N, C-alpha and C positions, 0 to 999 in steps of 0.2 A: 547525481546524474541531472543534467540540465536538458530541457527540451523547450521547443517553441510551439505554441498552439497555431497551427496552420489555418484550420477552419473548424467551425462548429455548425453542424446541421442536424436539427431536431435533437435526437437523443445520442448522437455519435459525435466524437471529436477526432480530428486527424491532427496528430502531433508529429513534429520533426525532431528526431533524436540528434544528439551531438555529431554522430557519424553520418548524418544525412538520411538515414533510414526513416521512412514514414510509417506510422503505426496508428490504427484506429482503436479508440478506447471509448467506454461509456462516458458521455458528457457530464454525467452527475459527479464523476470523480474530480471535475474541475470547477465545481460550484463557485461562482463569483468571478471566474477568470473569463477573458475574452480573447478573440483572435489577435495574434501578434504578441500576446504576453509570453514572457520567458518564465519558465517554472523550474524550480529546483525540487527534485524528489529525494527525500532522505529515507533510508531504510534503517530501522533500529532493530538490533537483535536483543531479545530478552530471553535469558536463560532461566529455566525453572529447576529448582533443586528437587528432582523427582524422588530421590532417596528420602528426603525429609517428609515429603507428602505421603509416600507409601508407609513410612514408619508411623506417622500420625494416624493413618487409617488402620494400620495393624493394631496399634495401641487402643484405638477407639472401639474396634470390633472384636478384639480377642477376649474381652472380658464377658462377653455374652454367651 
């Protein structure tokens, strides 16, 4: 997702999304960016093998 920083005021930043919608977010999320910058947001999915985690815990604590 790409957005443009419309303005930064104190601890809030107003950004314009690709569809034209305006959104206010905490300015700290845009550290080092300035008004007019185009920003690309990437979301990564990390899957956790919960079965392995539970198996490890079961093995660790079943001997006590």
